[in-house]
N, C-alpha and C positions, 0 to 999 in steps of 0.2 A: 504494500499500500504506499502510495506516495505521501510526502508531507502535506501536500495540499488536501488530499483525500481525509487524511488523518485530522487535520485542522478543522474540516467540514464536519466530520463525525462528532468532533467534540464541541462545536459551535453551541452557544447557548445566549439567551437573552438574560441581561443582568438588570434587575428592578431596582437595586441598592447601590447608587452612585453617589460619589462626592467629589469634592476638588481634590486634586487639580484636574481641569479639563486638559483634554489633549491640546498641546501648543499648536500655533499656526502652521508651522512646519509639517507637522504630522497631518493636520487637517487638510491642507494642501495636496499633500500627497494621496490622501484618502479620496479626495474630491477629482483627483486625476485618475484614480481607479474608477471611480464612478462614471467618469466620462469614457471608459472603455467599454461599457454596456452595449449589447447588440442594439445597433442602430441602423434600420432599414433607409437608406438613401441619405445617410449622414446629416439628418436633419437637426440633431442636437436638441431634442424635444424635451429639455428639462432646465431647471435652475434651481438654485438652493438659497436659502437664508440662514445664516449662522447668527444664534441668538445666545449672547451670555451676559453676565453682569447684570445692570440694572434693566436691561431690556427684558430679562427674564420675568422681572417683576411687571413690566408693560404688558407681556404676554398673558400673564395671570390675570391682569385686569381686563383684557380683551375676553378671555375665557369667561370670566365672571360676569360681563356684559352679555355675553351670549346665552346664559342661562334663561330659561323660559320663565313666564310669569308664575307657573305652577312650582317651579324650584323654590325650595325655601332658602333660608339664610346659610343653613350647613352645606347645601349643594354648592351655593356661590362661593363659600369660604373654600371648599375642597377644590373647586375649580381655579380660584385665585391662586391657591398654593401648588397646584399640580406642576407648573413649570419649574418650581422651586427643588424638584426631586433629582435634579441633575445641574452641573455647573455650565452645560452647554446643551442647547437643543439645535439640531439642523433640520429645517424644514425642506422636504423634498417637494418640487412642485413640477407637476407634468405641464408642460406648455406645447401642446400640439402645433405644427405648422401646416398650413393648407398644402396638400401634396395629392395628385390625382391617383397615385399608386401606392400610398401608405395612409391606410385610414387612421383616425384619431386613436382608436383603440390599441393598435400596434405601438403608436408612439407613447400611450400611456404605459403600455406594459415595458417599453424601453426605459421610460423614467423609473418605473418600479425596479427593474434590474438594477438601475443604477444606485438606488437607495440601498439595494442587498449588497451591491459590491462595495459601497461606502461603509456600510456596517461591517462587513468582513475585513476590510482594511483597517478600520479603527480598532477592531478586536484583534487583528494580527500585530498592531503596534502596542498592545498590552492594556487597551482601554476597554471598559465595559460599555454595552450598548443595549438599548430597549427601543425598538420600533413600535411606536404608538400611533393610533389613529382615533378611531372613535367620532362621536358626533361633531366634535370640534374641527375635524378634517373636512367637514361637508357644510359647516354653517355658513351661510352668506355673509353675516357681520365679521366672522374671523377672516373670510377670504378676502374681503375688503380692507380689513384693518391691517392684513398682511401685505396687501398691495399687490393682489392677484389681478391679472386682466382677464376680461371675459375670455371663456374657454379653457382657461387653467384650472387646475384642480391640485388638491394636496395629496401627494402619495404616502405621506407620512411625518411624523415628527420624531426624528431620531435623537433620544436622549443619550448623551455620553459623557464620560467622566471615568473617574477610578472607582473600581468596585469596593465597596466598603465592607460587604460580607458576602461570602459564596451561598448561593441557594442550593437547595438539594437538587441532586439530579433529576431531570424530566424524564419519565420512562418515553421510549421511541418506538413507534408503531413497526411491525414488520412490513415488509414490501407486499407480502401476500394479503395484508389489510386493506390495501390501496392501489395494487395494480392488477391488471388482468392481461392475457395474451389475446390479442385479436386475430383471428384467422381468416375473417370475410364478414359479410353482412349478417348481422345478428348472430354472429358466432364468436363466443369468447369463453376462455376458461381461466381460472385463477391461476395466478403466477406462481411458478415454483423454481427453485434454483437447482 
């Protein structure tokens, strides 16, 4: 097994993060890795926002403002403090470009692959990451507050920093749980090694 395969087999999301955040040089390399995502027609249909310091508090305010009328004060406080769970958040943005051969959905998948590459590169550099989405990723007030243009969407909020405590291992499914061997129309059977 190659070192890359071993790294992928051991990858995990880390919810308990603290300072220090990755330095700019590390983030820059990780973003260069993100730009290596499969990209049909080289459209570069992504962009990123790096949020740290006081801007995390501003993001929390934006999250709190996005809470609905039915949400109580407790939900607003939880939303307000959510960005403070890490010293840095990188917001992935899918930014599809008009193209007759590359539909928006392919461009959004490319942007999501870039987020995955970004998270792997930060993990490889020794930092913890937690890719979050949830309702904030789709809320129009958040999209506007973060400066997204019409047609852009959030692929996720990548929380990153130094792992403060290891979490227990997550059980991984067997390939037989989610893979079938297809042999023709309406013909498939369980995957086996």
